[in-house]
C-alpha beads as a LAMMPS data file, in Angstrom:
LAMMPS data file: protein, C-alpha beads

98 atoms
97 bonds

1 atom types
1 bond types

-500.0 500.0 xlo xhi
-500.0 500.0 ylo yhi
-500.0 500.0 zlo zhi

Masses

1 110.0

Atoms # bond

1 1 1 -0.106 -0.040 -0.160
2 1 1 1.482 3.423 -0.849
3 1 1 0.966 6.467 1.179
4 1 1 -0.336 9.560 -0.021
5 1 1 1.263 12.760 0.923
6 1 1 -1.583 13.538 3.548
7 1 1 -1.266 10.259 5.189
8 1 1 2.657 10.732 5.681
9 1 1 1.811 14.446 7.028
10 1 1 -0.993 13.198 9.283
11 1 1 1.915 10.661 10.532
12 1 1 4.511 13.388 11.034
13 1 1 1.796 15.272 13.158
14 1 1 0.870 12.358 15.208
15 1 1 4.514 11.796 15.950
16 1 1 4.989 15.427 17.236
17 1 1 1.924 14.962 19.324
18 1 1 3.467 11.625 20.850
19 1 1 6.735 13.543 21.498
20 1 1 5.017 16.178 23.211
21 1 1 3.411 13.695 25.578
22 1 1 -0.110 13.828 23.953
23 1 1 -1.376 9.925 23.906
24 1 1 -4.348 8.573 22.093
25 1 1 -7.728 8.986 23.477
26 1 1 -9.932 5.947 24.581
27 1 1 -11.957 6.717 21.634
28 1 1 -9.149 6.677 19.208
29 1 1 -7.785 3.262 20.471
30 1 1 -11.114 1.545 20.512
31 1 1 -11.806 2.608 16.864
32 1 1 -8.153 1.393 15.866
33 1 1 -7.569 -1.783 14.024
34 1 1 -6.311 -4.776 16.020
35 1 1 -3.109 -6.349 15.110
36 1 1 -2.422 -9.775 16.862
37 1 1 0.195 -12.503 16.302
38 1 1 2.378 -9.571 15.324
39 1 1 6.032 -9.402 14.870
40 1 1 8.483 -6.303 14.326
41 1 1 10.296 -6.513 11.065
42 1 1 12.880 -4.511 9.236
43 1 1 11.453 -1.811 6.633
44 1 1 14.121 -0.165 4.432
45 1 1 16.379 2.880 5.386
46 1 1 16.663 1.358 9.043
47 1 1 13.072 1.816 10.221
48 1 1 10.911 -1.012 11.423
49 1 1 7.307 -2.153 10.430
50 1 1 4.754 -4.579 12.173
51 1 1 3.667 -7.533 10.743
52 1 1 0.424 -9.626 12.108
53 1 1 -3.048 -10.401 11.547
54 1 1 -5.438 -7.357 11.328
55 1 1 -8.937 -6.989 11.948
56 1 1 -11.042 -3.827 11.703
57 1 1 -8.737 -2.239 9.254
58 1 1 -10.763 0.592 7.360
59 1 1 -8.693 -0.391 4.083
60 1 1 -7.738 -3.875 4.406
61 1 1 -9.812 -7.150 4.721
62 1 1 -9.169 -9.216 7.766
63 1 1 -5.734 -11.292 7.377
64 1 1 -2.062 -10.983 7.431
65 1 1 -0.521 -7.677 6.490
66 1 1 2.412 -5.306 7.077
67 1 1 1.886 -2.055 8.484
68 1 1 3.691 1.374 7.231
69 1 1 6.772 2.329 9.198
70 1 1 6.263 2.359 13.291
71 1 1 6.670 5.782 14.824
72 1 1 5.891 4.572 18.272
73 1 1 5.108 1.558 20.277
74 1 1 3.636 1.904 23.605
75 1 1 5.961 0.734 26.320
76 1 1 3.471 -1.921 27.481
77 1 1 2.773 -3.205 24.000
78 1 1 -0.997 -2.424 24.033
79 1 1 -0.585 -0.125 20.749
80 1 1 1.593 1.303 18.168
81 1 1 1.269 4.320 15.974
82 1 1 2.569 3.949 12.449
83 1 1 2.959 6.495 9.655
84 1 1 -0.613 5.698 8.347
85 1 1 -2.526 4.996 11.565
86 1 1 -2.926 3.794 15.035
87 1 1 -3.179 0.110 16.021
88 1 1 -4.251 -1.887 19.082
89 1 1 -1.824 -4.601 19.655
90 1 1 -2.907 -8.013 20.791
91 1 1 -0.661 -10.829 21.711
92 1 1 2.628 -10.865 19.715
93 1 1 3.749 -14.033 17.755
94 1 1 6.609 -14.792 20.148
95 1 1 6.703 -13.791 23.528
96 1 1 10.046 -12.094 23.211
97 1 1 8.226 -9.252 21.442
98 1 1 6.661 -8.443 24.525

Bonds

1 1 1 2
2 1 2 3
3 1 3 4
4 1 4 5
5 1 5 6
6 1 6 7
7 1 7 8
8 1 8 9
9 1 9 10
10 1 10 11
11 1 11 12
12 1 12 13
13 1 13 14
14 1 14 15
15 1 15 16
16 1 16 17
17 1 17 18
18 1 18 19
19 1 19 20
20 1 20 21
21 1 21 22
22 1 22 23
23 1 23 24
24 1 24 25
25 1 25 26
26 1 26 27
27 1 27 28
28 1 28 29
29 1 29 30
30 1 30 31
31 1 31 32
32 1 32 33
33 1 33 34
34 1 34 35
35 1 35 36
36 1 36 37
37 1 37 38
38 1 38 39
39 1 39 40
40 1 40 41
41 1 41 42
42 1 42 43
43 1 43 44
44 1 44 45
45 1 45 46
46 1 46 47
47 1 47 48
48 1 48 49
49 1 49 50
50 1 50 51
51 1 51 52
52 1 52 53
53 1 53 54
54 1 54 55
55 1 55 56
56 1 56 57
57 1 57 58
58 1 58 59
59 1 59 60
60 1 60 61
61 1 61 62
62 1 62 63
63 1 63 64
64 1 64 65
65 1 65 66
66 1 66 67
67 1 67 68
68 1 68 69
69 1 69 70
70 1 70 71
71 1 71 72
72 1 72 73
73 1 73 74
74 1 74 75
75 1 75 76
76 1 76 77
77 1 77 78
78 1 78 79
79 1 79 80
80 1 80 81
81 1 81 82
82 1 82 83
83 1 83 84
84 1 84 85
85 1 85 86
86 1 86 87
87 1 87 88
88 1 88 89
89 1 89 90
90 1 90 91
91 1 91 92
92 1 92 93
93 1 93 94
94 1 94 95
95 1 95 96
96 1 96 97
97 1 97 98
């Protein structure tokens, strides 16, 4: 999936909000797609992305996917923000990801 300029700008704006300590609201989290059986994988340029089974994504059918580049993973691994969107995180594929 290629990202639009608008999606990249929204991701940068979200990264700035996170940097300033503004976390997603409960409403934002409850509306975010769920990623289970996830793994952290390398993307080009020394960045990382998440792979896993997604459900509730507004553009993808439920099933395996790779996310866009990860901007932030919440320390308890309950959610992650990628360039394109927020994800709720279920159990990882390997317990070492926790």
